[in-house]
mmCIF file of the N, C-alpha and C atoms, coordinates in Angstrom:
data_MODEL
# 
_entry.id   MODEL 
# 
loop_
_atom_site.group_PDB 
_atom_site.id 
_atom_site.type_symbol 
_atom_site.label_atom_id 
_atom_site.label_alt_id 
_atom_site.label_comp_id 
_atom_site.label_asym_id 
_atom_site.label_entity_id 
_atom_site.label_seq_id 
_atom_site.pdbx_PDB_ins_code 
_atom_site.Cartn_x 
_atom_site.Cartn_y 
_atom_site.Cartn_z 
_atom_site.occupancy 
_atom_site.B_iso_or_equiv 
_atom_site.pdbx_formal_charge 
_atom_site.auth_seq_id 
_atom_site.auth_comp_id 
_atom_site.auth_asym_id 
_atom_site.auth_atom_id 
_atom_site.pdbx_PDB_model_num 
ATOM 1   N N  . MET A 1 1  ? 102.488 111.372 101.365 1.00 0.00 ? 1  MET A N  1 
ATOM 2   C CA . MET A 1 1  ? 102.569 111.892 100.123 1.00 0.00 ? 1  MET A CA 1 
ATOM 3   C C  . MET A 1 1  ? 103.515 112.556 100.034 1.00 0.00 ? 1  MET A C  1 
ATOM 4   N N  . LYS A 1 2  ? 104.190 112.643 98.548  1.00 0.00 ? 2  LYS A N  1 
ATOM 5   C CA . LYS A 1 2  ? 105.352 113.055 98.617  1.00 0.00 ? 2  LYS A CA 1 
ATOM 6   C C  . LYS A 1 2  ? 105.994 115.013 98.661  1.00 0.00 ? 2  LYS A C  1 
ATOM 7   N N  . THR A 1 3  ? 106.932 115.199 98.712  1.00 0.00 ? 3  THR A N  1 
ATOM 8   C CA . THR A 1 3  ? 106.998 116.182 99.390  1.00 0.00 ? 3  THR A CA 1 
ATOM 9   C C  . THR A 1 3  ? 108.211 116.919 98.309  1.00 0.00 ? 3  THR A C  1 
ATOM 10  N N  . ILE A 1 4  ? 108.471 118.175 97.382  1.00 0.00 ? 4  ILE A N  1 
ATOM 11  C CA . ILE A 1 4  ? 109.352 118.475 96.197  1.00 0.00 ? 4  ILE A CA 1 
ATOM 12  C C  . ILE A 1 4  ? 109.406 120.202 96.301  1.00 0.00 ? 4  ILE A C  1 
ATOM 13  N N  . ARG A 1 5  ? 110.655 120.461 96.837  1.00 0.00 ? 5  ARG A N  1 
ATOM 14  C CA . ARG A 1 5  ? 111.327 121.929 97.030  1.00 0.00 ? 5  ARG A CA 1 
ATOM 15  C C  . ARG A 1 5  ? 111.752 122.036 95.395  1.00 0.00 ? 5  ARG A C  1 
ATOM 16  N N  . TYR A 1 6  ? 110.464 123.146 95.117  1.00 0.00 ? 6  TYR A N  1 
ATOM 17  C CA . TYR A 1 6  ? 110.820 123.874 93.982  1.00 0.00 ? 6  TYR A CA 1 
ATOM 18  C C  . TYR A 1 6  ? 111.160 125.361 94.100  1.00 0.00 ? 6  TYR A C  1 
ATOM 19  N N  . CYS A 1 7  ? 111.899 125.953 93.266  1.00 0.00 ? 7  CYS A N  1 
ATOM 20  C CA . CYS A 1 7  ? 111.868 127.560 93.621  1.00 0.00 ? 7  CYS A CA 1 
ATOM 21  C C  . CYS A 1 7  ? 112.007 127.598 95.247  1.00 0.00 ? 7  CYS A C  1 
ATOM 22  N N  . ASN A 1 8  ? 112.590 127.571 95.893  1.00 0.00 ? 8  ASN A N  1 
ATOM 23  C CA . ASN A 1 8  ? 112.422 127.713 97.409  1.00 0.00 ? 8  ASN A CA 1 
ATOM 24  C C  . ASN A 1 8  ? 111.593 127.768 97.774  1.00 0.00 ? 8  ASN A C  1 
ATOM 25  N N  . LYS A 1 9  ? 110.919 126.311 97.556  1.00 0.00 ? 9  LYS A N  1 
ATOM 26  C CA . LYS A 1 9  ? 109.071 126.442 98.663  1.00 0.00 ? 9  LYS A CA 1 
ATOM 27  C C  . LYS A 1 9  ? 108.999 124.453 98.370  1.00 0.00 ? 9  LYS A C  1 
ATOM 28  N N  . GLU A 1 10 ? 108.241 124.194 99.491  1.00 0.00 ? 10 GLU A N  1 
ATOM 29  C CA . GLU A 1 10 ? 107.952 122.804 99.411  1.00 0.00 ? 10 GLU A CA 1 
ATOM 30  C C  . GLU A 1 10 ? 106.975 122.508 99.498  1.00 0.00 ? 10 GLU A C  1 
ATOM 31  N N  . TYR A 1 11 ? 107.017 122.239 98.110  1.00 0.00 ? 11 TYR A N  1 
ATOM 32  C CA . TYR A 1 11 ? 104.995 121.255 97.481  1.00 0.00 ? 11 TYR A CA 1 
ATOM 33  C C  . TYR A 1 11 ? 104.591 119.976 97.882  1.00 0.00 ? 11 TYR A C  1 
ATOM 34  N N  . LYS A 1 12 ? 103.522 119.779 98.772  1.00 0.00 ? 12 LYS A N  1 
ATOM 35  C CA . LYS A 1 12 ? 103.522 118.698 99.795  1.00 0.00 ? 12 LYS A CA 1 
ATOM 36  C C  . LYS A 1 12 ? 102.715 117.771 98.637  1.00 0.00 ? 12 LYS A C  1 
ATOM 37  N N  . LEU A 1 13 ? 102.781 116.793 97.929  1.00 0.00 ? 13 LEU A N  1 
ATOM 38  C CA . LEU A 1 13 ? 101.679 117.121 96.457  1.00 0.00 ? 13 LEU A CA 1 
ATOM 39  C C  . LEU A 1 13 ? 99.894  116.007 96.756  1.00 0.00 ? 13 LEU A C  1 
ATOM 40  N N  . PRO A 1 14 ? 99.362  116.137 96.077  1.00 0.00 ? 14 PRO A N  1 
ATOM 41  C CA . PRO A 1 14 ? 98.185  116.153 96.717  1.00 0.00 ? 14 PRO A CA 1 
ATOM 42  C C  . PRO A 1 14 ? 97.794  114.235 96.936  1.00 0.00 ? 14 PRO A C  1 
ATOM 43  N N  . VAL A 1 15 ? 98.618  114.044 96.163  1.00 0.00 ? 15 VAL A N  1 
ATOM 44  C CA . VAL A 1 15 ? 98.114  112.553 95.852  1.00 0.00 ? 15 VAL A CA 1 
ATOM 45  C C  . VAL A 1 15 ? 99.031  112.022 95.067  1.00 0.00 ? 15 VAL A C  1 
ATOM 46  N N  . ASN A 1 16 ? 98.789  110.384 96.375  1.00 0.00 ? 16 ASN A N  1 
ATOM 47  C CA . ASN A 1 16 ? 99.486  109.885 95.739  1.00 0.00 ? 16 ASN A CA 1 
ATOM 48  C C  . ASN A 1 16 ? 99.736  109.150 94.721  1.00 0.00 ? 16 ASN A C  1 
ATOM 49  N N  . ASN A 1 17 ? 100.745 108.614 94.853  1.00 0.00 ? 17 ASN A N  1 
ATOM 50  C CA . ASN A 1 17 ? 101.455 107.567 93.474  1.00 0.00 ? 17 ASN A CA 1 
ATOM 51  C C  . ASN A 1 17 ? 101.110 107.778 91.869  1.00 0.00 ? 17 ASN A C  1 
ATOM 52  N N  . LEU A 1 18 ? 101.984 109.186 91.830  1.00 0.00 ? 18 LEU A N  1 
ATOM 53  C CA . LEU A 1 18 ? 101.686 110.417 91.038  1.00 0.00 ? 18 LEU A CA 1 
ATOM 54  C C  . LEU A 1 18 ? 102.685 109.672 89.834  1.00 0.00 ? 18 LEU A C  1 
ATOM 55  N N  . SER A 1 19 ? 102.651 109.875 88.358  1.00 0.00 ? 19 SER A N  1 
ATOM 56  C CA . SER A 1 19 ? 103.685 109.501 87.965  1.00 0.00 ? 19 SER A CA 1 
ATOM 57  C C  . SER A 1 19 ? 104.179 110.478 87.496  1.00 0.00 ? 19 SER A C  1 
ATOM 58  N N  . ILE A 1 20 ? 105.739 110.938 87.599  1.00 0.00 ? 20 ILE A N  1 
ATOM 59  C CA . ILE A 1 20 ? 106.740 112.250 87.879  1.00 0.00 ? 20 ILE A CA 1 
ATOM 60  C C  . ILE A 1 20 ? 108.225 112.033 87.420  1.00 0.00 ? 20 ILE A C  1 
ATOM 61  N N  . GLY A 1 21 ? 108.498 110.569 87.070  1.00 0.00 ? 21 GLY A N  1 
ATOM 62  C CA . GLY A 1 21 ? 109.650 110.738 86.550  1.00 0.00 ? 21 GLY A CA 1 
ATOM 63  C C  . GLY A 1 21 ? 110.332 110.602 86.957  1.00 0.00 ? 21 GLY A C  1 
ATOM 64  N N  . ASP A 1 22 ? 111.709 110.361 86.318  1.00 0.00 ? 22 ASP A N  1 
ATOM 65  C CA . ASP A 1 22 ? 113.197 110.917 86.807  1.00 0.00 ? 22 ASP A CA 1 
ATOM 66  C C  . ASP A 1 22 ? 113.489 112.091 87.520  1.00 0.00 ? 22 ASP A C  1 
ATOM 67  N N  . ASP A 1 23 ? 112.630 113.257 87.036  1.00 0.00 ? 23 ASP A N  1 
ATOM 68  C CA . ASP A 1 23 ? 113.442 114.657 87.614  1.00 0.00 ? 23 ASP A CA 1 
ATOM 69  C C  . ASP A 1 23 ? 112.366 115.398 87.806  1.00 0.00 ? 23 ASP A C  1 
ATOM 70  N N  . PRO A 1 24 ? 111.712 115.526 88.686  1.00 0.00 ? 24 PRO A N  1 
ATOM 71  C CA . PRO A 1 24 ? 110.393 116.222 89.462  1.00 0.00 ? 24 PRO A CA 1 
ATOM 72  C C  . PRO A 1 24 ? 110.396 117.945 88.380  1.00 0.00 ? 24 PRO A C  1 
ATOM 73  N N  . LEU A 1 25 ? 111.729 118.764 88.357  1.00 0.00 ? 25 LEU A N  1 
ATOM 74  C CA . LEU A 1 25 ? 112.225 119.826 88.582  1.00 0.00 ? 25 LEU A CA 1 
ATOM 75  C C  . LEU A 1 25 ? 111.781 119.944 86.469  1.00 0.00 ? 25 LEU A C  1 
ATOM 76  N N  . PHE A 1 26 ? 112.219 118.479 86.208  1.00 0.00 ? 26 PHE A N  1 
ATOM 77  C CA . PHE A 1 26 ? 112.358 118.964 84.652  1.00 0.00 ? 26 PHE A CA 1 
ATOM 78  C C  . PHE A 1 26 ? 110.464 120.139 83.787  1.00 0.00 ? 26 PHE A C  1 
ATOM 79  N N  . GLN A 1 27 ? 110.825 121.102 83.367  1.00 0.00 ? 27 GLN A N  1 
ATOM 80  C CA . GLN A 1 27 ? 109.773 121.982 82.546  1.00 0.00 ? 27 GLN A CA 1 
ATOM 81  C C  . GLN A 1 27 ? 108.944 121.267 81.641  1.00 0.00 ? 27 GLN A C  1 
ATOM 82  N N  . VAL A 1 28 ? 107.956 121.539 81.887  1.00 0.00 ? 28 VAL A N  1 
ATOM 83  C CA . VAL A 1 28 ? 107.055 120.999 80.542  1.00 0.00 ? 28 VAL A CA 1 
ATOM 84  C C  . VAL A 1 28 ? 105.843 122.067 79.971  1.00 0.00 ? 28 VAL A C  1 
ATOM 85  N N  . ILE A 1 29 ? 105.634 122.621 78.759  1.00 0.00 ? 29 ILE A N  1 
ATOM 86  C CA . ILE A 1 29 ? 104.614 123.046 77.551  1.00 0.00 ? 29 ILE A CA 1 
ATOM 87  C C  . ILE A 1 29 ? 103.753 122.269 78.286  1.00 0.00 ? 29 ILE A C  1 
ATOM 88  N N  . VAL A 1 30 ? 102.833 122.653 78.348  1.00 0.00 ? 30 VAL A N  1 
ATOM 89  C CA . VAL A 1 30 ? 101.011 122.380 79.175  1.00 0.00 ? 30 VAL A CA 1 
ATOM 90  C C  . VAL A 1 30 ? 100.701 122.802 78.211  1.00 0.00 ? 30 VAL A C  1 
ATOM 91  N N  . GLN A 1 31 ? 99.450  123.061 76.495  1.00 0.00 ? 31 GLN A N  1 
ATOM 92  C CA . GLN A 1 31 ? 98.486  123.309 75.964  1.00 0.00 ? 31 GLN A CA 1 
ATOM 93  C C  . GLN A 1 31 ? 97.271  122.774 76.487  1.00 0.00 ? 31 GLN A C  1 
ATOM 94  N N  . ASN A 1 32 ? 96.172  124.388 76.911  1.00 0.00 ? 32 ASN A N  1 
ATOM 95  C CA . ASN A 1 32 ? 95.057  123.984 76.716  1.00 0.00 ? 32 ASN A CA 1 
ATOM 96  C C  . ASN A 1 32 ? 94.441  122.922 75.557  1.00 0.00 ? 32 ASN A C  1 
ATOM 97  N N  . PRO A 1 33 ? 93.066  122.030 75.528  1.00 0.00 ? 33 PRO A N  1 
ATOM 98  C CA . PRO A 1 33 ? 92.807  121.676 74.575  1.00 0.00 ? 33 PRO A CA 1 
ATOM 99  C C  . PRO A 1 33 ? 91.460  122.004 74.267  1.00 0.00 ? 33 PRO A C  1 
ATOM 100 N N  . ILE A 1 34 ? 91.407  123.231 74.817  1.00 0.00 ? 34 ILE A N  1 
ATOM 101 C CA . ILE A 1 34 ? 90.436  123.739 74.072  1.00 0.00 ? 34 ILE A CA 1 
ATOM 102 C C  . ILE A 1 34 ? 90.537  125.101 73.730  1.00 0.00 ? 34 ILE A C  1 
ATOM 103 N N  . SER A 1 35 ? 90.879  125.903 74.451  1.00 0.00 ? 35 SER A N  1 
ATOM 104 C CA . SER A 1 35 ? 91.690  127.017 74.354  1.00 0.00 ? 35 SER A CA 1 
ATOM 105 C C  . SER A 1 35 ? 93.291  127.357 73.070  1.00 0.00 ? 35 SER A C  1 
ATOM 106 N N  . GLY A 1 36 ? 93.897  126.205 73.640  1.00 0.00 ? 36 GLY A N  1 
ATOM 107 C CA . GLY A 1 36 ? 94.983  126.394 72.833  1.00 0.00 ? 36 GLY A CA 1 
ATOM 108 C C  . GLY A 1 36 ? 96.129  127.107 74.121  1.00 0.00 ? 36 GLY A C  1 
ATOM 109 N N  . SER A 1 37 ? 95.866  127.648 75.010  1.00 0.00 ? 37 SER A N  1 
ATOM 110 C CA . SER A 1 37 ? 96.692  128.405 75.652  1.00 0.00 ? 37 SER A CA 1 
ATOM 111 C C  . SER A 1 37 ? 97.936  127.245 76.386  1.00 0.00 ? 37 SER A C  1 
ATOM 112 N N  . ARG A 1 38 ? 99.653  127.337 76.509  1.00 0.00 ? 38 ARG A N  1 
ATOM 113 C CA . ARG A 1 38 ? 99.990  127.096 76.698  1.00 0.00 ? 38 ARG A CA 1 
ATOM 114 C C  . ARG A 1 38 ? 101.113 128.013 77.794  1.00 0.00 ? 38 ARG A C  1 
ATOM 115 N N  . CYS A 1 39 ? 101.323 126.375 78.745  1.00 0.00 ? 39 CYS A N  1 
ATOM 116 C CA . CYS A 1 39 ? 101.842 126.960 80.438  1.00 0.00 ? 39 CYS A CA 1 
ATOM 117 C C  . CYS A 1 39 ? 103.242 126.317 80.084  1.00 0.00 ? 39 CYS A C  1 
ATOM 118 N N  . THR A 1 40 ? 103.872 126.929 81.096  1.00 0.00 ? 40 THR A N  1 
ATOM 119 C CA . THR A 1 40 ? 104.936 126.085 81.659  1.00 0.00 ? 40 THR A CA 1 
ATOM 120 C C  . THR A 1 40 ? 105.330 125.896 82.774  1.00 0.00 ? 40 THR A C  1 
ATOM 121 N N  . LEU A 1 41 ? 104.892 124.396 83.254  1.00 0.00 ? 41 LEU A N  1 
ATOM 122 C CA . LEU A 1 41 ? 105.451 123.528 84.550  1.00 0.00 ? 41 LEU A CA 1 
ATOM 123 C C  . LEU A 1 41 ? 106.284 123.075 85.104  1.00 0.00 ? 41 LEU A C  1 
ATOM 124 N N  . PRO A 1 42 ? 106.861 122.474 86.108  1.00 0.00 ? 42 PRO A N  1 
ATOM 125 C CA . PRO A 1 42 ? 107.561 121.744 86.684  1.00 0.00 ? 42 PRO A CA 1 
ATOM 126 C C  . PRO A 1 42 ? 107.289 119.816 86.720  1.00 0.00 ? 42 PRO A C  1 
ATOM 127 N N  . ALA A 1 43 ? 107.553 119.649 85.784  1.00 0.00 ? 43 ALA A N  1 
ATOM 128 C CA . ALA A 1 43 ? 106.787 117.979 86.125  1.00 0.00 ? 43 ALA A CA 1 
ATOM 129 C C  . ALA A 1 43 ? 106.533 117.008 87.001  1.00 0.00 ? 43 ALA A C  1 
ATOM 130 N N  . PHE A 1 44 ? 106.565 118.017 88.454  1.00 0.00 ? 44 PHE A N  1 
ATOM 131 C CA . PHE A 1 44 ? 104.925 117.205 89.123  1.00 0.00 ? 44 PHE A CA 1 
ATOM 132 C C  . PHE A 1 44 ? 104.353 118.039 89.615  1.00 0.00 ? 44 PHE A C  1 
ATOM 133 N N  . ALA A 1 45 ? 103.955 119.358 88.959  1.00 0.00 ? 45 ALA A N  1 
ATOM 134 C CA . ALA A 1 45 ? 102.560 120.313 88.842  1.00 0.00 ? 45 ALA A CA 1 
ATOM 135 C C  . ALA A 1 45 ? 102.123 119.299 87.070  1.00 0.00 ? 45 ALA A C  1 
ATOM 136 N N  . VAL A 1 46 ? 102.886 118.594 86.592  1.00 0.00 ? 46 VAL A N  1 
ATOM 137 C CA . VAL A 1 46 ? 102.650 118.615 84.892  1.00 0.00 ? 46 VAL A CA 1 
ATOM 138 C C  . VAL A 1 46 ? 101.311 117.073 85.889  1.00 0.00 ? 46 VAL A C  1 
ATOM 139 N N  . ALA A 1 47 ? 101.687 116.485 86.943  1.00 0.00 ? 47 ALA A N  1 
ATOM 140 C CA . ALA A 1 47 ? 101.483 114.743 87.039  1.00 0.00 ? 47 ALA A CA 1 
ATOM 141 C C  . ALA A 1 47 ? 99.878  115.017 87.544  1.00 0.00 ? 47 ALA A C  1 
ATOM 142 N N  . VAL A 1 48 ? 99.956  115.864 88.277  1.00 0.00 ? 48 VAL A N  1 
ATOM 143 C CA . VAL A 1 48 ? 98.943  116.981 89.086  1.00 0.00 ? 48 VAL A CA 1 
ATOM 144 C C  . VAL A 1 48 ? 98.017  117.344 88.200  1.00 0.00 ? 48 VAL A C  1 
ATOM 145 N N  . TYR A 1 49 ? 98.020  118.175 87.018  1.00 0.00 ? 49 TYR A N  1 
ATOM 146 C CA . TYR A 1 49 ? 97.583  118.439 86.741  1.00 0.00 ? 49 TYR A CA 1 
ATOM 147 C C  . TYR A 1 49 ? 97.008  117.287 85.356  1.00 0.00 ? 49 TYR A C  1 
ATOM 148 N N  . ASP A 1 50 ? 97.809  116.429 84.773  1.00 0.00 ? 50 ASP A N  1 
ATOM 149 C CA . ASP A 1 50 ? 97.584  114.834 83.959  1.00 0.00 ? 50 ASP A CA 1 
ATOM 150 C C  . ASP A 1 50 ? 96.296  114.129 84.776  1.00 0.00 ? 50 ASP A C  1 
ATOM 151 N N  . PHE A 1 51 ? 96.665  113.831 86.042  1.00 0.00 ? 51 PHE A N  1 
ATOM 152 C CA . PHE A 1 51 ? 95.472  113.697 86.790  1.00 0.00 ? 51 PHE A CA 1 
ATOM 153 C C  . PHE A 1 51 ? 94.171  114.316 87.189  1.00 0.00 ? 51 PHE A C  1 
ATOM 154 N N  . ILE A 1 52 ? 94.653  115.063 86.777  1.00 0.00 ? 52 ILE A N  1 
ATOM 155 C CA . ILE A 1 52 ? 92.665  116.156 86.958  1.00 0.00 ? 52 ILE A CA 1 
ATOM 156 C C  . ILE A 1 52 ? 92.476  116.007 85.524  1.00 0.00 ? 52 ILE A C  1 
ATOM 157 N N  . MET A 1 53 ? 92.845  115.830 84.776  1.00 0.00 ? 53 MET A N  1 
ATOM 158 C CA . MET A 1 53 ? 92.170  115.463 82.616  1.00 0.00 ? 53 MET A CA 1 
ATOM 159 C C  . MET A 1 53 ? 91.632  114.283 83.224  1.00 0.00 ? 53 MET A C  1 
ATOM 160 N N  . GLY A 1 54 ? 93.143  113.383 83.385  1.00 0.00 ? 54 GLY A N  1 
ATOM 161 C CA . GLY A 1 54 ? 92.025  111.665 83.371  1.00 0.00 ? 54 GLY A CA 1 
ATOM 162 C C  . GLY A 1 54 ? 90.810  111.774 84.103  1.00 0.00 ? 54 GLY A C  1 
ATOM 163 N N  . CYS A 1 55 ? 90.921  111.903 85.435  1.00 0.00 ? 55 CYS A N  1 
ATOM 164 C CA . CYS A 1 55 ? 89.865  112.696 86.413  1.00 0.00 ? 55 CYS A CA 1 
ATOM 165 C C  . CYS A 1 55 ? 88.085  112.643 85.129  1.00 0.00 ? 55 CYS A C  1 
ATOM 166 N N  . GLU A 1 56 ? 89.040  113.382 84.669  1.00 0.00 ? 56 GLU A N  1 
ATOM 167 C CA . GLU A 1 56 ? 88.055  114.679 83.330  1.00 0.00 ? 56 GLU A CA 1 
ATOM 168 C C  . GLU A 1 56 ? 87.454  113.417 82.794  1.00 0.00 ? 56 GLU A C  1 
ATOM 169 N N  . TYR A 1 57 ? 88.154  112.883 82.022  1.00 0.00 ? 57 TYR A N  1 
ATOM 170 C CA . TYR A 1 57 ? 88.462  112.101 80.455  1.00 0.00 ? 57 TYR A CA 1 
ATOM 171 C C  . TYR A 1 57 ? 87.348  111.109 80.550  1.00 0.00 ? 57 TYR A C  1 
ATOM 172 N N  . THR A 1 58 ? 87.548  110.364 81.530  1.00 0.00 ? 58 THR A N  1 
ATOM 173 C CA . THR A 1 58 ? 87.136  109.357 82.239  1.00 0.00 ? 58 THR A CA 1 
ATOM 174 C C  . THR A 1 58 ? 85.825  109.082 82.983  1.00 0.00 ? 58 THR A C  1 
ATOM 175 N N  . ASN A 1 59 ? 85.815  110.075 83.354  1.00 0.00 ? 59 ASN A N  1 
ATOM 176 C CA . ASN A 1 59 ? 84.166  111.315 84.445  1.00 0.00 ? 59 ASN A CA 1 
ATOM 177 C C  . ASN A 1 59 ? 84.526  109.648 85.645  1.00 0.00 ? 59 ASN A C  1 
ATOM 178 N N  . LEU A 1 60 ? 85.428  109.347 85.977  1.00 0.00 ? 60 LEU A N  1 
ATOM 179 C CA . LEU A 1 60 ? 85.676  109.312 87.464  1.00 0.00 ? 60 LEU A CA 1 
ATOM 180 C C  . LEU A 1 60 ? 86.122  110.359 88.582  1.00 0.00 ? 60 LEU A C  1 
ATOM 181 N N  . TYR A 1 61 ? 84.892  111.400 88.372  1.00 0.00 ? 61 TYR A N  1 
ATOM 182 C CA . TYR A 1 61 ? 85.301  112.398 89.324  1.00 0.00 ? 61 TYR A CA 1 
ATOM 183 C C  . TYR A 1 61 ? 85.252  111.966 91.137  1.00 0.00 ? 61 TYR A C  1 
ATOM 184 N N  . ARG A 1 62 ? 86.047  111.968 91.719  1.00 0.00 ? 62 ARG A N  1 
ATOM 185 C CA . ARG A 1 62 ? 86.547  111.750 93.073  1.00 0.00 ? 62 ARG A CA 1 
ATOM 186 C C  . ARG A 1 62 ? 86.979  112.549 94.249  1.00 0.00 ? 62 ARG A C  1 
ATOM 187 N N  . LYS A 1 63 ? 86.796  111.916 95.221  1.00 0.00 ? 63 LYS A N  1 
ATOM 188 C CA . LYS A 1 63 ? 87.442  113.815 96.134  1.00 0.00 ? 63 LYS A CA 1 
ATOM 189 C C  . LYS A 1 63 ? 88.824  113.480 96.294  1.00 0.00 ? 63 LYS A C  1 
ATOM 190 N N  . ASP A 1 64 ? 89.724  112.775 95.533  1.00 0.00 ? 64 ASP A N  1 
ATOM 191 C CA . ASP A 1 64 ? 91.357  113.405 94.924  1.00 0.00 ? 64 ASP A CA 1 
ATOM 192 C C  . ASP A 1 64 ? 91.381  114.284 93.226  1.00 0.00 ? 64 ASP A C  1 
ATOM 193 N N  . GLN A 1 65 ? 90.777  114.054 93.000  1.00 0.00 ? 65 GLN A N  1 
ATOM 194 C CA . GLN A 1 65 ? 90.375  115.297 91.874  1.00 0.00 ? 65 GLN A CA 1 
ATOM 195 C C  . GLN A 1 65 ? 90.034  116.553 92.550  1.00 0.00 ? 65 GLN A C  1 
ATOM 196 N N  . ARG A 1 66 ? 89.231  116.715 93.451  1.00 0.00 ? 66 ARG A N  1 
ATOM 197 C CA . ARG A 1 66 ? 88.425  118.155 94.601  1.00 0.00 ? 66 ARG A CA 1 
ATOM 198 C C  . ARG A 1 66 ? 90.187  117.963 95.231  1.00 0.00 ? 66 ARG A C  1 
ATOM 199 N N  . LYS A 1 67 ? 90.633  117.192 95.650  1.00 0.00 ? 67 LYS A N  1 
ATOM 200 C CA . LYS A 1 67 ? 92.477  118.327 96.678  1.00 0.00 ? 67 LYS A CA 1 
ATOM 201 C C  . LYS A 1 67 ? 93.420  118.383 95.298  1.00 0.00 ? 67 LYS A C  1 
ATOM 202 N N  . ALA A 1 68 ? 93.639  117.920 94.038  1.00 0.00 ? 68 ALA A N  1 
ATOM 203 C CA . ALA A 1 68 ? 94.105  118.084 93.154  1.00 0.00 ? 68 ALA A CA 1 
ATOM 204 C C  . ALA A 1 68 ? 93.580  119.212 92.614  1.00 0.00 ? 68 ALA A C  1 
ATOM 205 N N  . LEU A 1 69 ? 92.770  119.711 92.318  1.00 0.00 ? 69 LEU A N  1 
ATOM 206 C CA . LEU A 1 69 ? 92.196  121.075 91.281  1.00 0.00 ? 69 LEU A CA 1 
ATOM 207 C C  . LEU A 1 69 ? 92.691  121.882 92.672  1.00 0.00 ? 69 LEU A C  1 
ATOM 208 N N  . ASP A 1 70 ? 92.160  121.490 93.552  1.00 0.00 ? 70 ASP A N  1 
ATOM 209 C CA . ASP A 1 70 ? 92.238  123.008 94.758  1.00 0.00 ? 70 ASP A CA 1 
ATOM 210 C C  . ASP A 1 70 ? 94.227  123.032 95.207  1.00 0.00 ? 70 ASP A C  1 
ATOM 211 N N  . TRP A 1 71 ? 94.813  122.304 95.093  1.00 0.00 ? 71 TRP A N  1 
ATOM 212 C CA . TRP A 1 71 ? 96.122  122.436 94.803  1.00 0.00 ? 71 TRP A CA 1 
ATOM 213 C C  . TRP A 1 71 ? 96.915  122.503 93.713  1.00 0.00 ? 71 TRP A C  1 
ATOM 214 N N  . PHE A 1 72 ? 96.203  122.111 92.584  1.00 0.00 ? 72 PHE A N  1 
ATOM 215 C CA . PHE A 1 72 ? 96.899  123.148 91.777  1.00 0.00 ? 72 PHE A CA 1 
ATOM 216 C C  . PHE A 1 72 ? 96.317  124.728 91.770  1.00 0.00 ? 72 PHE A C  1 
ATOM 217 N N  . ARG A 1 73 ? 95.380  124.648 92.431  1.00 0.00 ? 73 ARG A N  1 
ATOM 218 C CA . ARG A 1 73 ? 94.628  126.634 92.146  1.00 0.00 ? 73 ARG A CA 1 
ATOM 219 C C  . ARG A 1 73 ? 95.358  127.479 93.081  1.00 0.00 ? 73 ARG A C  1 
ATOM 220 N N  . VAL A 1 74 ? 95.514  126.803 94.572  1.00 0.00 ? 74 VAL A N  1 
ATOM 221 C CA . VAL A 1 74 ? 96.875  127.693 95.203  1.00 0.00 ? 74 VAL A CA 1 
ATOM 222 C C  . VAL A 1 74 ? 98.391  127.599 94.649  1.00 0.00 ? 74 VAL A C  1 
ATOM 223 N N  . ASN A 1 75 ? 99.061  126.682 94.338  1.00 0.00 ? 75 ASN A N  1 
ATOM 224 C CA . ASN A 1 75 ? 99.904  126.775 94.218  1.00 0.00 ? 75 ASN A CA 1 
ATOM 225 C C  . ASN A 1 75 ? 100.515 127.351 92.655  1.00 0.00 ? 75 ASN A C  1 
ATOM 226 N N  . PHE A 1 76 ? 99.858  126.859 91.233  1.00 0.00 ? 76 PHE A N  1 
ATOM 227 C CA . PHE A 1 76 ? 100.156 127.713 90.584  1.00 0.00 ? 76 PHE A CA 1 
ATOM 228 C C  . PHE A 1 76 ? 99.099  128.459 89.658  1.00 0.00 ? 76 PHE A C  1 
ATOM 229 N N  . PRO A 1 77 ? 98.267  129.355 90.311  1.00 0.00 ? 77 PRO A N  1 
ATOM 230 C CA . PRO A 1 77 ? 97.231  130.001 90.714  1.00 0.00 ? 77 PRO A CA 1 
ATOM 231 C C  . PRO A 1 77 ? 97.285  130.679 89.179  1.00 0.00 ? 77 PRO A C  1 
ATOM 232 N N  . ARG A 1 78 ? 98.508  130.621 88.145  1.00 0.00 ? 78 ARG A N  1 
ATOM 233 C CA . ARG A 1 78 ? 98.049  131.546 86.942  1.00 0.00 ? 78 ARG A CA 1 
ATOM 234 C C  . ARG A 1 78 ? 98.653  130.198 85.066  1.00 0.00 ? 78 ARG A C  1 
ATOM 235 N N  . GLN A 1 79 ? 98.365  129.615 86.132  1.00 0.00 ? 79 GLN A N  1 
ATOM 236 C CA . GLN A 1 79 ? 98.553  128.024 84.916  1.00 0.00 ? 79 GLN A CA 1 
ATOM 237 C C  . GLN A 1 79 ? 97.020  127.515 85.133  1.00 0.00 ? 79 GLN A C  1 
ATOM 238 N N  . TYR A 1 80 ? 97.002  128.014 86.211  1.00 0.00 ? 80 TYR A N  1 
ATOM 239 C CA . TYR A 1 80 ? 95.512  127.353 86.995  1.00 0.00 ? 80 TYR A CA 1 
ATOM 240 C C  . TYR A 1 80 ? 94.328  128.103 85.485  1.00 0.00 ? 80 TYR A C  1 
ATOM 241 N N  . MET A 1 81 ? 94.342  129.168 85.999  1.00 0.00 ? 81 MET A N  1 
ATOM 242 C CA . MET A 1 81 ? 93.217  129.776 85.135  1.00 0.00 ? 81 MET A CA 1 
ATOM 243 C C  . MET A 1 81 ? 94.141  129.307 83.206  1.00 0.00 ? 81 MET A C  1 
ATOM 244 N N  . GLU A 1 82 ? 94.818  129.747 83.519  1.00 0.00 ? 82 GLU A N  1 
ATOM 245 C CA . GLU A 1 82 ? 95.365  128.856 81.672  1.00 0.00 ? 82 GLU A CA 1 
ATOM 246 C C  . GLU A 1 82 ? 94.690  127.876 81.818  1.00 0.00 ? 82 GLU A C  1 
ATOM 247 N N  . LEU A 1 83 ? 94.659  126.627 82.192  1.00 0.00 ? 83 LEU A N  1 
ATOM 248 C CA . LEU A 1 83 ? 94.764  125.569 82.051  1.00 0.00 ? 83 LEU A CA 1 
ATOM 249 C C  . LEU A 1 83 ? 93.544  124.749 82.691  1.00 0.00 ? 83 LEU A C  1 
ATOM 250 N N  . LEU A 1 84 ? 93.205  125.173 83.414  1.00 0.00 ? 84 LEU A N  1 
ATOM 251 C CA . LEU A 1 84 ? 92.006  124.528 84.682  1.00 0.00 ? 84 LEU A CA 1 
ATOM 252 C C  . LEU A 1 84 ? 90.280  124.994 84.205  1.00 0.00 ? 84 LEU A C  1 
ATOM 253 N N  . ASP A 1 85 ? 90.230  126.678 84.340  1.00 0.00 ? 85 ASP A N  1 
ATOM 254 C CA . ASP A 1 85 ? 89.629  127.227 84.626  1.00 0.00 ? 85 ASP A CA 1 
ATOM 255 C C  . ASP A 1 85 ? 88.686  127.350 83.374  1.00 0.00 ? 85 ASP A C  1 
# 
């Protein structure tokens, strides 16, 4: 699994083959589709968020989704509360 250094911390991504783009540290604004709440996240965290939401939208609940949710909750707790809780 890929490791990314961001804000003096190393993040090991919870899922392989995420589409991160050219700059994993690029800041992206993400909006909760239900509440409208917005958060800014680095692109690598958005890739994890997109994976979680994709699993939900397609009803493909997998153990990788649980790993991604746990990773997001631990590494980006405020954004987790805004976007996924």
